[in-house]
C-alpha positions as CSV (number, residue, x, y, z in Angstrom):
1,M,18.2,105.8,18.9
2,A,21.9,106.2,17.7
3,P,24.2,103.1,17.9
4,I,26.7,102.5,20.7
5,S,29.9,100.4,20.6
6,V,30.0,97.3,22.6
7,P,32.4,97.6,25.2
8,S,33.6,94.0,26.0
9,D,32.7,90.5,25.6
10,R,32.3,90.0,29.5
11,T,30.4,93.2,29.7
12,M,28.4,92.5,26.9
13,C,27.5,88.9,28.2
14,L,26.3,90.5,31.6
15,R,24.1,93.2,29.9
16,L,22.4,90.9,27.4
17,Q,22.2,88.1,29.9
18,I,23.6,85.4,27.3
19,K,23.3,82.2,28.8
20,D,25.6,80.5,26.6
21,E,29.0,82.5,25.9
22,S,29.7,80.6,22.8
23,Q,27.2,83.0,21.2
24,L,29.5,86.1,21.7
25,H,31.3,85.3,18.4
26,L,28.0,86.3,16.9
27,W,28.4,90.0,18.5
28,Q,32.1,90.3,18.0
29,R,31.4,90.3,14.1
30,R,29.4,93.6,14.8
31,D,31.1,96.9,15.5
32,Q,27.9,98.3,16.7
33,L,24.9,97.5,18.6
34,T,21.2,99.2,18.8
35,L,19.6,99.2,22.2
36,P,15.9,98.5,22.1
37,T,13.6,101.1,21.9
38,P,11.6,102.0,25.0
39,H,8.2,100.5,23.8
40,R,9.8,97.0,23.4
41,L,10.8,97.4,27.0
42,V,7.3,98.3,28.2
43,G,5.5,95.3,26.1
44,E,8.3,92.6,26.7
45,E,7.8,93.7,30.7
46,L,4.2,92.8,30.7
47,N,3.9,90.2,28.1
48,V,0.8,91.3,26.6
49,P,1.2,92.5,22.8
50,A,0.2,89.3,21.5
51,V,-2.9,89.1,23.8
52,F,-4.0,92.5,22.8
53,A,-3.6,91.6,19.0
54,L,-5.8,88.4,19.2
55,F,-8.5,90.5,21.1
56,S,-8.5,93.0,18.5
57,F,-9.0,90.1,15.9
58,T,-11.9,88.8,17.9
59,S,-13.5,92.3,18.5
60,V,-13.8,92.6,14.4
61,A,-15.5,89.3,14.4
62,D,-17.8,90.4,17.0
63,L,-18.8,93.4,15.2
64,T,-19.4,91.5,12.1
65,N,-21.8,89.2,14.0
66,A,-23.5,92.2,15.4
67,L,-24.2,93.7,12.0
68,E,-25.2,90.9,10.5
69,Q,-27.9,90.0,13.4
70,D,-29.3,93.5,13.0
71,G,-29.7,93.0,9.0
72,Y,-26.8,95.4,8.0
73,I,-24.8,93.0,6.3
74,R,-25.2,89.0,5.5
75,G,-23.7,85.8,4.5
76,F,-20.7,85.9,7.2
77,M,-21.9,84.3,10.1
78,D,-24.8,82.2,9.6
79,F,-23.1,79.0,9.4
80,Y,-21.0,79.8,12.9
81,I,-24.2,80.8,14.5
82,Y,-26.2,77.5,13.5
83,K,-23.4,75.2,14.3
84,V,-21.1,76.6,17.0
85,E,-22.5,79.5,19.1
86,P,-26.4,79.7,18.4
87,Y,-26.7,82.0,21.6
88,L,-24.7,84.9,19.8
89,S,-28.0,85.7,18.2
90,T,-29.8,86.9,21.4
91,A,-30.3,90.7,22.1
92,H,-28.1,90.5,24.8
93,C,-24.9,89.0,22.8
94,V,-25.6,91.5,19.9
95,L,-25.0,94.3,21.9
96,T,-22.2,92.9,23.6
97,N,-20.8,92.3,20.4
98,Y,-21.3,95.8,19.4
99,W,-19.5,96.9,22.6
100,S,-16.6,94.7,21.6
101,G,-16.3,95.9,18.3
102,A,-16.6,99.6,19.1
103,V,-15.4,100.2,22.7
104,H,-13.0,97.1,23.1
105,L,-11.5,97.3,19.8
106,T,-10.8,101.0,20.5
107,L,-9.3,100.6,23.7
108,L,-7.0,97.7,22.4
109,L,-5.8,99.7,19.6
110,T,-5.0,102.5,21.7
111,M,-3.0,100.5,24.1
112,I,-1.1,98.9,21.1
113,H,-0.3,102.2,20.0
114,R,0.9,103.5,23.3
115,M,2.7,100.5,23.9
116,F,4.8,100.8,20.8
117,S,5.2,104.4,21.4
118,G,6.5,103.9,24.7
119,K,3.8,105.6,26.5
120,P,1.9,104.1,29.4
121,F,-1.4,102.3,29.1
122,R,-2.1,101.2,32.5
123,N,-5.5,103.0,33.0
124,I,-6.7,101.9,29.6
125,A,-5.8,98.4,30.2
126,L,-7.7,98.5,33.4
127,V,-10.8,99.5,31.9
128,W,-10.5,97.0,29.2
129,A,-9.9,94.2,31.5
130,G,-12.8,95.3,33.9
131,S,-15.3,95.2,30.7
132,M,-13.9,91.9,29.2
133,I,-13.9,90.0,32.7
134,T,-17.6,91.2,33.1
135,T,-18.3,90.3,29.7
136,Q,-17.4,86.5,30.0
137,A,-18.7,86.3,33.6
138,V,-22.0,87.0,32.3
139,L,-22.1,85.2,29.3
140,I,-20.5,81.9,30.3
141,P,-22.9,81.3,33.6
142,G,-26.0,82.8,31.1
143,I,-25.4,80.1,28.5
144,V,-24.9,77.3,30.9
145,I,-28.2,77.9,33.0
146,G,-30.2,79.8,30.2
147,K,-32.4,78.3,27.5
148,Y,-29.3,77.6,25.3
149,A,-27.9,75.1,28.0
150,K,-29.3,72.2,25.5
151,S,-27.2,74.0,22.6
152,I,-23.7,74.1,23.6
153,Y,-21.4,73.1,21.2
154,P,-17.6,72.5,21.7
155,G,-17.4,76.2,20.3
156,F,-18.6,77.4,23.6
157,W,-15.4,76.4,25.2
158,R,-13.6,79.3,23.2
159,N,-14.9,81.3,25.9
160,L,-12.8,80.3,28.7
161,P,-9.7,81.7,27.4
162,F,-11.4,84.8,26.8
163,L,-12.0,85.0,30.5
164,M,-8.7,83.6,31.9
165,L,-6.5,86.2,29.5
166,P,-8.1,89.3,30.9
167,I,-8.0,88.0,34.4
168,W,-4.2,87.2,33.8
169,V,-3.8,90.9,32.3
170,A,-5.7,92.5,35.3
171,V,-3.3,90.6,37.8
172,K,-0.3,91.4,36.1
173,L,-1.3,95.0,36.1
174,F,-2.3,94.9,39.8
175,N,0.8,93.6,40.7
176,R,2.9,96.6,38.9
177,P,3.5,99.4,41.0
178,R,1.5,102.1,39.8
179,E,3.8,105.2,39.0
180,L,2.2,108.2,41.0
181,P,2.2,111.8,39.8
182,I,4.3,114.1,41.6
183,I,2.3,116.1,44.0
184,P,3.8,118.4,46.6
185,A,3.6,117.1,49.9
186,D,2.0,120.2,51.5
187,K,-0.9,119.8,48.9
188,V,-1.2,116.2,49.9
189,E,-1.3,117.0,53.7
190,A,-3.8,119.9,53.0
191,E,-6.1,117.8,51.0
192,Q,-6.2,114.9,53.3
193,K,-6.9,116.9,56.3
194,N,-10.4,117.8,54.9
195,G,-13.0,115.3,55.9
196,L,-15.7,114.1,53.4
197,V,-18.3,117.1,54.7
198,S,-15.5,119.6,53.9
199,R,-15.4,118.1,50.3
200,P,-18.8,118.6,48.5
201,K,-17.9,116.9,45.4
202,D,-16.6,113.8,47.2
203,L,-19.6,113.8,49.4
204,L,-22.2,114.0,46.6
205,L,-19.9,111.0,45.0
206,A,-20.1,109.0,48.1
207,L,-23.8,109.5,48.3
208,A,-24.5,108.4,44.6
209,L,-22.4,105.5,45.2
210,L,-24.4,104.4,48.3
211,A,-27.6,104.9,46.2
212,A,-26.2,102.7,43.5
213,M,-25.6,100.1,46.3
214,A,-29.0,100.3,47.2
215,F,-30.2,99.8,43.5
216,T,-28.0,97.0,42.9
217,I,-29.0,95.1,46.1
218,F,-32.6,95.7,45.1
219,R,-32.4,94.3,41.6
220,G,-30.5,91.4,43.0
221,F,-33.3,90.5,45.2
222,V,-35.7,90.9,42.4
223,V,-33.9,88.4,40.1
224,L,-33.9,86.0,43.1
225,E,-37.6,86.1,43.3
226,C,-38.2,87.9,46.4
227,A,-41.6,87.7,47.3
228,L,-42.0,91.5,48.7
229,D,-44.8,93.2,46.8
230,F,-42.4,96.0,45.4
231,C,-40.1,93.3,43.8
232,F,-43.0,91.6,42.1
233,T,-44.4,95.0,41.1
234,Y,-41.0,96.1,39.7
235,I,-40.1,92.6,37.5
236,Y,-43.4,92.9,36.2
237,Q,-44.1,96.7,35.4
238,Y,-40.8,98.2,35.1
239,E,-38.1,95.6,34.0
240,P,-39.7,92.3,33.0
241,Y,-36.4,91.8,31.1
242,L,-34.9,90.7,34.2
243,K,-37.1,87.3,34.0
244,D,-36.1,86.6,30.3
245,N,-35.3,83.0,30.2
246,V,-32.0,83.5,28.2
247,A,-30.8,84.5,31.9
248,F,-28.1,86.9,30.5
249,P,-30.2,89.7,32.5
250,K,-30.4,87.5,35.8
251,V,-26.4,86.6,35.7
252,T,-25.8,90.4,35.2
253,M,-27.7,91.4,38.4
254,L,-25.9,88.6,40.3
255,V,-22.8,89.5,39.2
256,F,-23.4,93.1,40.2
257,L,-25.0,91.9,43.6
258,F,-21.7,89.9,44.4
259,Y,-18.9,91.6,42.9
260,A,-20.0,95.1,42.0
261,V,-21.4,95.8,45.6
262,P,-18.4,95.1,47.6
263,L,-16.2,97.1,45.0
264,I,-18.7,100.2,45.5
265,A,-18.5,100.0,49.1
266,A,-14.9,99.9,49.0
267,C,-14.8,103.1,47.0
268,V,-16.9,104.6,49.3
269,V,-14.4,103.7,52.1
270,G,-11.7,105.0,49.8
271,L,-13.4,108.3,49.5
272,T,-13.5,108.8,53.3
273,T,-9.9,107.3,54.1
274,P,-6.8,109.2,53.1
275,G,-3.9,107.3,51.3
276,C,-6.0,104.5,49.4
277,T,-3.9,104.6,46.4
278,W,-5.8,101.3,45.3
279,M,-8.7,103.6,44.4
280,L,-6.7,104.9,41.3
281,D,-6.7,101.3,39.9
282,W,-9.9,99.6,41.4
283,T,-12.2,102.5,40.2
284,L,-11.2,102.1,36.6
285,F,-11.5,98.4,36.7
286,L,-14.9,99.0,38.0
287,A,-16.1,101.6,35.6
288,G,-15.0,99.3,32.9
289,G,-17.2,96.2,34.0
290,V,-20.3,98.3,34.9
291,A,-20.4,100.2,31.7
292,Q,-20.3,96.8,29.8
293,A,-22.9,95.4,31.8
294,Q,-24.9,98.0,31.7
295,W,-24.7,98.7,28.1
296,A,-25.7,95.3,27.2
297,H,-28.5,95.2,29.8
298,I,-30.0,98.5,28.5
299,G,-29.8,97.6,24.8
300,A,-31.0,94.2,25.2
301,S,-34.2,95.3,27.2
302,V,-35.3,97.5,24.2
303,H,-33.9,95.5,21.5
304,S,-36.1,94.0,18.6
305,R,-34.6,90.4,19.2
306,T,-35.9,90.5,22.9
307,P,-39.7,89.5,23.0
308,F,-42.2,92.2,23.3
309,T,-43.3,90.9,26.5
310,Y,-40.1,91.3,28.1
311,R,-39.0,94.9,26.9
312,I,-39.3,97.7,29.0
313,P,-42.8,99.0,28.9
314,K,-43.0,102.3,27.0
315,E,-44.7,104.2,29.5
316,E,-42.0,103.4,32.1
317,W,-39.2,104.1,29.6
318,S,-38.1,107.3,31.3
319,L,-37.8,106.1,34.6
320,V,-36.0,102.6,34.1
321,L,-33.5,104.1,31.5
322,T,-32.7,107.0,34.0
323,L,-32.2,104.7,36.7
324,N,-29.9,102.2,34.4
325,L,-27.9,105.4,32.8
326,L,-27.2,107.0,36.4
327,F,-25.9,103.4,37.3
328,L,-23.7,103.6,34.2
329,V,-22.3,106.6,34.8
330,I,-22.0,106.9,38.7
331,P,-18.6,104.4,38.4
332,L,-17.2,106.5,35.5
333,L,-17.6,109.5,37.6
334,A,-15.6,107.9,40.6
335,A,-12.9,106.8,38.1
336,L,-12.7,110.2,36.6
337,R,-12.3,111.9,40.2
338,C,-9.5,109.5,41.2
339,C,-7.8,110.1,38.1
340,R,-7.9,114.1,37.5
341,D,-7.0,114.8,41.4
342,P,-5.3,111.9,43.1
343,A,-4.1,113.9,45.9
344,F,-6.2,112.5,48.6
345,F,-5.2,109.1,47.5
346,M,-1.4,109.6,47.7
347,K,0.1,107.8,50.7
348,T,-0.5,109.3,53.8
349,V,1.9,112.2,54.7
350,P,3.9,111.7,58.0
351,Q,3.4,114.4,60.6
352,G,5.5,117.4,60.2
353,R,7.1,115.9,56.8
354,A,5.5,118.8,54.9
355,D,7.0,121.4,57.3
356,N,10.5,119.7,57.0
357,D,10.1,120.0,53.3
358,K,9.2,123.7,53.5
359,K,12.2,124.4,55.4
360,R,14.5,122.9,52.8
361,K,13.3,125.1,50.2
């Protein structure tokens, strides 16, 4: 950006919000001042560049651990695993580390690039925050109540900042007004007049979300040791990984039951009620969380580090993997639908506003 002249001492004091006017002599020595670039304004407004840089470093460390646990490299993490966080050698943590080293790192680098380019990164940050919060919401309780509860060392407590910082970022993002796309009022009005039955794609998506809710509630009852015969049959013949004593699969199902189910129900309401602008944010947050948890769950249930008795039986692979993959994809489809065609979720158009806009034209 081309430099501009500093107009006056008093104006400069107001613009730069210099608390100590004695510092003005530093500016008086300069004939010109270069204004900050847009990316700095974006980064300073949210105060998250350092957070993203920190998580980028940890994502590389996570990928290193995953590669070493699967035998692709050696000699990097042995001491750390043995003396600091032994649970990182489990199948769940290995798959979580792969996700962190691939997906999280990609999202973080993309956000940093867009931040320093002055481009919006809200959508990507919401997906990342949902994924990170779910990662730690499963990991921390799973460690405490699982078989590694007696092997908790001081290094365990490093997980708490990795839970709190994404929550802080998510709160910051949800509290910032979203920049909504410019859509003609008559188009918004026409879209919002259509009921759910008149929107076949949204109808199918709502039914899929309801099915995902039912599947989530069912698996929640299964891990809570429901005495019904079909729950007993499912956990022993279809997904025995749910009773693995590492506790990560059990905690995953409970996180889905108590957190994902209300969000999915809210999404169904959002698809039937015009003007729910919060759908544009919360579907992204939900999609990131479900995708991460399902990736770790599916991968760990077939991974070689999971005891053979807890892996998905080969004869049931097609059914169980199909159900789990569908549960992973449905929230992603909901987020994609909201981002690609947000007219239905814009603020409800007051009666007659569209007609007034047309008359002005």
